[in-house]
C-alpha positions as CSV (number, residue, x, y, z in Angstrom):
1,M,-0.1,0.1,0.1
2,I,2.9,2.5,0.8
3,I,4.9,2.3,-2.2
4,T,1.1,2.6,-4.0
5,V,0.7,5.7,-2.1
6,L,4.5,7.0,-3.2
7,I,3.7,6.4,-6.5
8,T,0.7,9.1,-6.3
9,L,2.3,11.3,-4.3
10,I,5.7,11.3,-6.6
11,S,3.7,11.7,-9.2
12,Y,1.6,15.2,-8.1
13,N,4.0,17.4,-10.2
14,P,2.9,21.0,-10.0
15,G,6.2,22.7,-9.0
16,A,8.5,21.1,-11.6
17,S,7.6,23.2,-14.8
18,D,10.1,24.9,-16.8
19,E,9.3,27.8,-14.8
20,S,11.0,26.4,-11.8
21,P,13.8,28.3,-10.2
22,E,17.3,26.7,-9.7
23,L,18.7,26.6,-6.3
24,T,22.1,27.8,-6.5
25,G,24.6,28.2,-3.7
26,K,24.2,25.0,-1.2
27,L,22.2,23.3,-3.1
28,M,24.1,23.0,-5.8
29,L,24.8,19.4,-6.6
30,D,28.0,19.2,-4.9
31,N,29.3,17.6,-2.0
32,V,28.3,19.8,0.7
33,R,25.5,20.1,3.2
34,L,22.3,21.0,2.2
35,T,19.4,22.3,4.6
36,N,16.0,22.8,4.6
37,S,16.4,26.7,4.4
38,G,17.8,26.5,0.9
39,S,14.6,25.4,-0.2
40,E,12.2,28.0,1.2
41,G,9.9,30.3,-0.9
42,P,6.5,29.9,-2.6
43,E,7.2,27.7,-5.9
44,F,6.5,24.2,-3.9
45,R,4.1,25.7,-1.8
46,D,1.7,23.4,-3.3
47,V,3.9,20.3,-3.1
48,E,4.8,21.1,0.3
49,K,0.9,21.1,1.3
50,Y,0.5,18.3,-0.4
51,L,3.3,16.1,1.2
52,E,2.1,17.0,4.7
53,S,-1.6,16.2,4.1
54,F,-0.2,13.1,2.9
55,M,2.4,12.4,5.8
56,R,-0.8,13.0,8.2
57,K,-3.0,10.7,6.4
58,W,-0.7,7.5,6.6
59,E,0.8,8.6,10.0
60,I,4.4,9.6,8.5
61,R,7.2,11.0,11.1
62,G,9.9,12.1,8.7
63,V,10.2,12.7,4.2
64,S,13.2,13.3,2.4
65,L,12.3,15.0,-1.0
66,A,14.7,15.9,-3.8
67,V,13.7,17.5,-7.1
68,S,15.8,18.6,-10.0
69,K,14.7,19.5,-13.9
70,G,17.1,19.5,-16.7
71,G,19.7,17.7,-14.7
72,K,19.9,20.7,-11.8
73,L,18.5,20.4,-8.4
74,I,15.8,22.8,-8.0
75,Y,14.6,21.8,-4.3
76,A,15.8,19.6,-1.4
77,R,13.8,19.6,1.9
78,G,13.0,17.2,4.7
79,F,9.9,17.3,6.5
80,G,9.1,15.6,10.0
81,Y,11.1,14.2,12.5
82,A,14.1,12.2,11.4
83,D,13.7,11.1,15.3
84,T,10.5,11.5,17.3
85,T,12.0,10.8,20.4
86,T,14.7,14.2,20.5
87,R,12.3,15.6,18.0
88,E,15.4,16.2,15.1
89,E,13.6,17.7,12.1
90,V,14.6,15.9,9.0
91,Q,17.1,18.0,6.5
92,P,18.6,17.0,3.4
93,F,21.6,15.5,4.5
94,Y,19.6,12.5,6.7
95,K,20.1,9.2,5.7
96,F,17.2,6.2,5.0
97,R,17.4,3.0,4.3
98,V,16.9,2.8,0.5
99,A,16.0,-1.1,0.3
100,S,15.5,-2.3,-3.3
101,I,16.6,0.8,-4.7
102,S,20.2,-0.8,-4.1
103,K,18.9,-2.5,-6.9
104,L,20.1,-0.3,-9.1
105,V,23.3,1.0,-7.8
106,T,24.1,-2.4,-8.1
107,A,22.7,-2.8,-11.6
108,V,25.0,-0.2,-12.3
109,A,28.1,-1.6,-10.8
110,V,27.7,-4.8,-13.1
111,M,27.3,-2.7,-16.2
112,K,30.2,-0.7,-15.2
113,L,32.4,-4.0,-15.0
114,A,30.8,-5.1,-18.3
115,E,32.3,-1.8,-19.7
116,E,35.6,-2.3,-18.8
117,G,35.7,-5.8,-20.2
118,R,36.0,-7.4,-17.1
119,L,33.0,-9.7,-17.3
120,S,30.1,-10.7,-20.0
121,L,26.4,-10.4,-19.3
122,N,26.2,-13.7,-20.8
123,D,29.1,-15.0,-18.5
124,R,27.9,-18.3,-16.5
125,V,27.4,-17.6,-12.4
126,F,27.8,-21.0,-11.3
127,G,30.0,-24.0,-12.5
128,E,33.8,-24.6,-12.8
129,N,34.7,-22.5,-15.2
130,A,32.1,-20.0,-13.5
131,I,32.2,-16.8,-12.0
132,L,31.7,-17.7,-8.8
133,N,33.8,-21.4,-9.1
134,D,34.6,-22.5,-5.4
135,T,34.1,-25.1,-4.0
136,Y,31.5,-24.0,-1.6
137,F,29.1,-23.8,-4.5
138,S,29.8,-26.5,-6.6
139,N,27.2,-29.7,-7.2
140,P,23.9,-27.4,-7.1
141,K,21.2,-29.9,-6.7
142,D,19.4,-28.4,-9.4
143,K,21.8,-29.0,-12.5
144,R,20.0,-26.2,-14.3
145,A,21.8,-23.4,-12.2
146,Y,24.8,-24.4,-14.4
147,D,23.2,-22.0,-16.9
148,I,22.7,-19.0,-14.6
149,T,24.1,-16.2,-16.3
150,V,24.9,-12.4,-14.8
151,A,21.7,-11.4,-17.1
152,H,19.6,-13.9,-15.9
153,L,20.6,-12.3,-12.3
154,L,20.0,-8.9,-13.4
155,S,16.4,-9.6,-15.4
156,H,15.1,-11.6,-12.8
157,E,15.0,-15.0,-14.8
158,A,17.6,-17.1,-13.0
159,G,15.0,-19.6,-11.9
160,W,14.2,-18.7,-8.9
161,S,10.8,-17.3,-7.4
162,Q,9.2,-16.4,-3.4
163,R,6.7,-19.4,-4.0
164,W,8.4,-21.1,-0.7
165,G,9.1,-18.0,0.7
166,D,11.6,-15.0,-0.2
167,Q,15.4,-16.8,1.0
168,M,16.7,-13.2,2.4
169,F,13.9,-13.3,4.9
170,M,13.8,-16.9,6.0
171,P,17.0,-17.2,8.2
172,V,15.9,-19.5,11.2
173,V,14.9,-22.1,7.9
174,I,18.3,-21.7,6.6
175,A,20.3,-21.9,9.6
176,D,18.2,-24.9,11.1
177,H,18.7,-26.6,7.3
178,M,22.1,-25.6,7.3
179,G,23.3,-26.4,10.6
180,T,25.0,-23.1,11.4
181,D,24.3,-20.5,13.9
182,M,22.4,-16.9,13.1
183,P,23.0,-15.1,11.4
184,V,23.3,-16.5,8.4
185,D,25.2,-14.5,6.2
186,T,24.6,-14.0,2.2
187,R,26.7,-17.2,1.4
188,T,25.2,-19.1,3.4
189,I,21.7,-18.1,2.1
190,I,22.7,-19.0,-1.3
191,R,24.1,-22.7,-0.5
192,F,20.8,-23.1,1.0
193,A,19.0,-21.7,-2.4
194,L,21.0,-24.4,-4.4
195,D,20.2,-27.2,-2.2
196,K,16.6,-26.5,-3.7
197,R,15.3,-26.7,-7.4
198,L,15.1,-23.9,-9.5
199,H,11.5,-23.1,-9.9
200,F,12.1,-22.6,-13.5
201,S,14.9,-23.0,-16.8
202,P,17.0,-19.8,-16.6
203,G,16.0,-17.2,-19.5
204,T,12.0,-19.2,-19.6
205,G,10.4,-17.3,-17.0
206,R,10.2,-14.2,-14.8
207,A,10.2,-14.1,-11.0
208,Y,11.3,-10.8,-8.7
209,S,14.4,-12.0,-7.1
210,N,16.1,-10.4,-3.8
211,L,18.2,-13.7,-3.7
212,G,19.4,-12.6,-7.2
213,Y,21.1,-9.3,-6.5
214,A,22.3,-10.5,-3.5
215,I,24.2,-13.2,-5.7
216,L,24.8,-10.0,-7.8
217,G,27.0,-8.6,-4.9
218,L,29.2,-11.5,-4.5
219,V,30.0,-11.4,-9.0
220,I,30.9,-8.0,-8.0
221,E,33.7,-8.8,-5.4
222,K,34.7,-11.4,-7.2
223,I,35.8,-10.0,-10.8
224,S,36.6,-6.5,-8.8
225,G,38.8,-7.9,-6.1
226,M,37.1,-5.5,-3.7
227,P,34.3,-5.8,-1.0
228,Y,30.9,-5.2,-2.4
229,D,30.5,-1.4,-0.9
230,E,34.1,-0.6,-1.7
231,Y,33.7,-1.1,-5.1
232,C,30.9,0.7,-5.7
233,S,32.0,3.8,-3.5
234,K,35.6,3.8,-6.0
235,S,34.1,3.4,-9.1
236,I,30.2,4.6,-9.0
237,L,29.4,6.4,-6.1
238,E,32.8,8.8,-5.7
239,P,33.5,9.9,-9.5
240,L,29.6,11.5,-9.3
241,G,30.9,13.3,-5.9
242,I,28.9,10.7,-3.5
243,Y,30.7,10.3,-0.4
244,D,28.1,9.3,2.2
245,M,26.3,6.6,0.9
246,I,26.7,3.3,2.8
247,L,25.8,0.1,3.7
248,A,23.2,-0.1,6.4
249,R,23.4,-2.2,10.2
250,N,20.7,-4.2,11.3
251,L,20.1,-2.4,15.3
252,K,18.9,0.7,16.4
253,E,22.5,1.0,18.3
254,E,24.5,0.4,14.9
255,K,23.0,3.5,13.4
256,A,25.2,5.6,11.1
257,A,25.6,9.2,11.8
258,Y,22.9,11.1,10.4
259,E,20.7,8.3,9.8
260,V,17.0,8.4,10.4
261,T,14.9,6.4,13.3
262,Y,12.6,3.8,11.4
263,H,8.6,3.7,12.8
264,I,6.0,0.8,11.9
265,P,2.5,0.9,12.7
266,A,2.1,-0.6,16.2
267,D,0.1,-3.5,15.6
268,V,3.4,-4.9,13.6
269,L,4.3,-7.8,14.9
270,P,7.9,-8.6,16.2
271,K,10.0,-10.9,14.9
272,P,13.0,-13.6,16.5
273,S,15.9,-12.0,16.4
274,V,17.9,-12.5,13.6
275,Y,21.1,-13.2,15.8
276,G,19.4,-16.0,17.6
277,T,19.1,-14.9,20.9
278,G,15.5,-16.1,21.3
279,E,14.4,-12.4,21.9
280,L,11.3,-11.0,19.7
281,L,12.5,-7.9,18.1
282,S,10.9,-5.0,15.9
283,P,11.2,-5.7,12.2
284,C,13.4,-2.4,11.5
285,Y,15.8,-3.6,13.8
286,G,16.8,-6.9,14.3
287,G,13.6,-8.7,13.4
288,N,14.9,-8.8,9.8
289,D,18.3,-9.0,8.4
290,I,19.5,-6.0,6.6
291,E,22.8,-6.6,6.3
292,A,22.9,-9.9,4.6
293,L,20.3,-8.6,1.7
294,G,23.4,-6.5,0.4
295,A,24.3,-6.0,-2.6
296,A,19.6,-6.2,-2.8
297,G,18.7,-3.7,-0.7
298,A,21.0,-2.6,2.2
299,W,22.0,0.6,1.4
300,L,21.6,4.2,2.7
301,A,21.1,7.5,1.4
302,T,20.4,10.9,1.3
303,A,17.7,12.0,-1.0
304,P,20.0,14.7,-3.0
305,D,22.6,11.8,-3.2
306,L,20.0,9.6,-4.9
307,L,19.2,12.1,-7.3
308,R,22.9,12.3,-8.1
309,L,22.9,9.0,-8.6
310,L,19.5,8.6,-10.9
311,L,21.0,11.9,-12.9
312,A,24.2,10.1,-14.1
313,V,22.5,7.2,-15.3
314,D,19.5,9.0,-17.2
315,G,20.4,9.1,-20.4
316,F,19.8,13.0,-20.7
317,D,22.5,14.9,-22.1
318,S,22.3,17.5,-19.4
319,R,25.0,15.9,-17.7
320,P,27.3,13.2,-18.0
321,D,26.0,9.8,-17.8
322,I,28.5,7.5,-15.8
323,L,27.3,4.8,-18.3
324,S,27.4,4.7,-21.7
325,A,24.0,5.0,-23.6
326,R,24.0,1.2,-24.7
327,S,24.8,0.3,-21.4
328,I,21.3,2.5,-20.4
329,E,19.6,1.1,-22.9
330,L,20.1,-2.5,-22.0
331,M,19.4,-1.6,-18.6
332,T,15.9,0.1,-19.5
333,D,14.9,-2.1,-22.2
334,N,11.7,-3.9,-21.7
335,S,10.8,-5.0,-25.2
336,R,10.7,-8.8,-24.3
337,G,8.6,-7.9,-21.7
338,L,11.6,-8.4,-18.7
339,A,12.4,-6.5,-15.9
340,P,14.8,-3.9,-16.7
341,A,17.9,-3.9,-14.8
342,G,17.8,-2.3,-11.4
343,W,14.9,-0.3,-12.6
344,K,11.3,-1.8,-11.0
345,T,9.2,-0.3,-14.2
346,T,10.8,1.6,-17.6
347,L,7.2,2.8,-20.1
348,D,7.7,3.3,-23.8
349,N,7.1,7.2,-22.8
350,G,10.4,7.7,-20.8
351,T,9.0,7.2,-17.7
352,W,11.2,4.9,-15.3
353,W,11.4,4.4,-11.3
354,R,12.7,1.9,-8.6
355,T,10.3,1.5,-5.6
356,G,12.1,0.0,-2.4
357,S,10.4,-1.1,0.6
358,F,11.4,-2.3,4.2
359,P,9.9,-2.2,7.7
360,G,10.4,1.4,8.4
361,T,10.8,2.5,5.1
362,A,9.6,3.3,1.9
363,A,11.5,5.0,-1.0
364,M,11.0,5.8,-4.6
365,M,12.8,7.4,-7.4
366,K,11.6,8.7,-10.8
367,R,13.0,10.0,-14.0
368,E,10.3,11.8,-16.4
369,A,10.7,12.3,-20.0
370,D,10.5,16.0,-19.5
371,G,14.0,15.9,-17.5
372,T,12.0,16.4,-14.2
373,A,13.4,13.7,-11.6
374,W,12.3,12.7,-7.6
375,V,13.2,11.1,-4.8
376,V,11.0,10.7,-1.8
377,L,12.3,9.3,1.1
378,L,10.4,7.6,4.3
379,N,11.3,6.4,7.9
380,S,7.2,4.8,8.4
381,S,5.5,2.0,7.0
382,A,4.3,-1.2,7.8
383,W,5.5,-3.5,4.7
384,N,4.1,-5.9,2.5
385,G,6.8,-8.2,1.7
386,P,10.2,-7.9,-0.5
387,G,10.4,-4.7,-3.2
C-alpha cells in the first residue's frame, strides 16, 4: 500500500515546471551539506501542502524529498522528524534505508564492470569455469543452476521465485537446514538456495528475486577483487561526488551518523532475532537482516545523493552519464516484457522508476520524459513484502 501511495505522491508534479528556479549556492549538486532553508519559497508551496497532508493521513514521521529539472537540483527539503524522541527535524542530509533502490546501484556496478571488459553479461555464474567457481557453491541440487548468467540475475530470470518464501527473509529455516548459527550470512543463504530445485529454467520465466541481486553482490566482489560496497563507492559513487552512501546495519544502536529512526505501526508484530538469541525484536531493528540483503537492499542514502545517482544514468545529455548510452539502453529495455536491470519499471513514454520497501522505510525515485526527476524517502511504513 505505501508504495502505491508513493507513486501517487511522486506523480503530483505542480512545482517542477520549466519556470521552476534553479536553487544555487549550497543546493548545487556538490558534496556539501544541504539544509531546509535552501528550499524555502513559494514555488513548491502546493507540493509541500500535499506532502504534509499525505504524512498526516498515513502517519509518516519523516520524509526527505529532492527534485531536479534538466539535470539541476531545484528542491531538497526534509519534513517531519528524523527522530521523534529528540524531535530532530529531517534535513536533506539525513540518511534513510533505501531498500530495493539498492538494486539500481548494483546493476550500475555490474554494467560498469562489463564496460571495463571485466565480465560479460552472458558469463555463467556457477560452475567450474564460471565466476563463483569456489567449491562452496559447487554441485547444486538442480543442475540447471549451471546455466544461470549475469544477465539472468539482472532481469530476475535466474529460476528462483518466492513460491516458498523469500530466501533473504527466512534465517531460522536456513540456519536449521544448514546446521549453522545465526545470523546467516549471504553466502550461506545462496548455498541454501542451491540445495533446492529451481522453479523454472533460467531464461524461460521471470520472478522478482532479492536472492539474485544478493548473488550479484558476490559477482562484483569476485570480479573486482574488492568488497561490494568499496567497489561501488570507488567506481560509481565517489566519481559522482557521492561520499555519504554506506551499507546499513541491523540494530538501532548501530545507526550511522545522521541516519533517521524507523517507525512501524503498533500492530506490526515483532519477529525472532536474526542473531538467534530468542528475543522478539522489531522488524526494523534485528527482526530482519538488512545486512545479509547487501547488494539487494542494504544501502543508506540521502535523497539528494540518490538524485545525483539517477541523473548519472538517466540517458539525458544535461549531465554526463557514468555509463554508456548502450548500457543505459540495455538497463531500461522492456521489449521482451522483462524486468529492467536495476529499475522497477521503464515505460515506453520515457518514465522510469525504482521503488524500495523494508520495515519502517519506503523509497521511490522517478525519471520523467521531460527531464524532471524525483526522489522521496520515508522513515515510516508497514511492509507488505520484498520490493
